N, C-alpha and C positions, 0 to 999 in steps of 0.2 A: 213719442212723447212720453212713454212709459219709463225709457232709460234715463230720461232727463230727470222726470218726477222723481225715479228712485234715487238718483244723485243729490236731489234736493232734499231728500226726506231728513237728513241730518240737520238741516239748517234752516229750511222752511216748513212750516207746519203744511198738513193736508189742507187744511181750511184756508190758508194764506195762500197756496199753489191755486186752490179752486176757485177762490176769489180773483186771482191775478188771471186765472185763464178765461174766467166769464168777462173781465174787462177786454181783455185779447180778442175774445170772439166777436166784439162788436166794431172791430176796427180792421183797416185794410193791411196793416203790419205791425208785427208783435211790438217792434220798438216804439210804436205810438202810445204803447201803454205804460211808459216808463214812469211817469209822474203819479199816474194811479197805482202802479205796484208799489213805489215807495209809499206813497200815502197808507195803502193796505197794511202793509208790513209794519209802518211807525204807529198805525191804529191799534195794532195788536201789541207791540212791544215797547212803543215809546221813543224808540230811536232807531235809526239804520245803522248796525254795526257793519265792519269791513265783511264779517261771514255773510251778513243778511244780503248786503249790495251785491258779492260776488254771485250768489246764489240766484238773486233778481236778474242780475245781468245775464247769465247762463239762460235761464228761463226765457228772456226776452231775445237771446240773439246778439247780446251787445259785449263789448269790453268793458272790464272793470273801471277803466279809465273814461269810457263814454259816459256810463252810468253816474260815475262819481262826478264828472262834470256837470251833469245837470242838477245831481242831488244837491251839490254845494252852490249852485247859482241861486236855488230856491232858500229864501230864508225860514220857510216853513217845514222845510225837511231837516231834520235834526242828525249829525252825524257822531256826536257824541251824547252820553245819558243825559236827560233833562230831569228834572221835578217831576211830581205827580200832575202838577198844572203849570203851565207857561204863562208867563205875565208878558204880554208884548207892550212896551210902551212907546207910542207913537212919538217920534221927533222930528216930525216935518215942521214946514216953518208955519202952519196955521195952529199946530198945537203948541210949538214953543212962543209964540206971539201971546196966546191965551193962558201962559203959566205952566206948560207941560214939562218944562225943566225942574220946577218946584215940585210937582207931582211926582216926578221920577226920584228926585231928592228925598222926598215922603218915603216913597216905597223903598228905596235902598235904607233909609233909615229905621224903618219900621221891619223891614226882612233881616237886617245888617248882612247885606250883601250888595256887591257892586253889580254893574251891568256884566251879562255873561255868567253869572256865578249862580249857584244852586245853594238853598238854605241847607243848613246842618241836618234838619230832619228830612230831606228830599222832597219836601212838599211843594216849593216852588223854584222856578228858575226865572230870572229877569234878564229880558233881553230887549234891545231896542230894534225899532221897526221903522222904516221910511214913512209909510202912510197906511192908516187903517180905512181911508175913504169916509170918514166921519168929521170931515173938516168944519161942517155948520154946526158942530156940536162939541168943538175943541174945547181942551183936551180929551183924548180918549186913549184908552188902554183896552186889552183883551186881557181876560182870565181864563186859561182854557180855551172853550169855544164861545164864551160870553163877551161881548163887547159892552163896556162902559163908558159913558162920555159925560161932558159937562162936568169933569171932575173939579174937587177941589181938595185943599189939602185935608179938609176935615172929613170927608166922606172915604178917605183910603182905606182906613182901619175897618171901618163897616162893611166894605168890601172884600177885604182880604181876611173875614172871620172864617 
């Protein structure tokens, strides 16, 4: 393992490798830690670069392609740089019926971005998400790790202060 750890030193930090190895230690197969490993590196870096992905794949004994397939399947793993905070606008049927499209348009106007874009100051990235599981309080969005629901056009600016 030391040779693998030494090969990863230029791409993953010792802390990242240690955290990933801690996850691996609880699992029967190294590959089972793929999502957790991606989340660990993203927590430290904000997104998963190609170099980070390759290093994680080597650590888990996977090919880059296998791990990229996992990373690109999950909408909360970011394969390109994102802003300091990611805004996830729910576009499920429940949110749409309750005016979610108007909320999304208000956010786009307030931040001067389209879905999939990052503000010029790199503070926010605006992304759609299929469902946040808060349908009984639609429309909903997440800003970073905070869930906001029962949204109205008038409370968006306050939330995004």
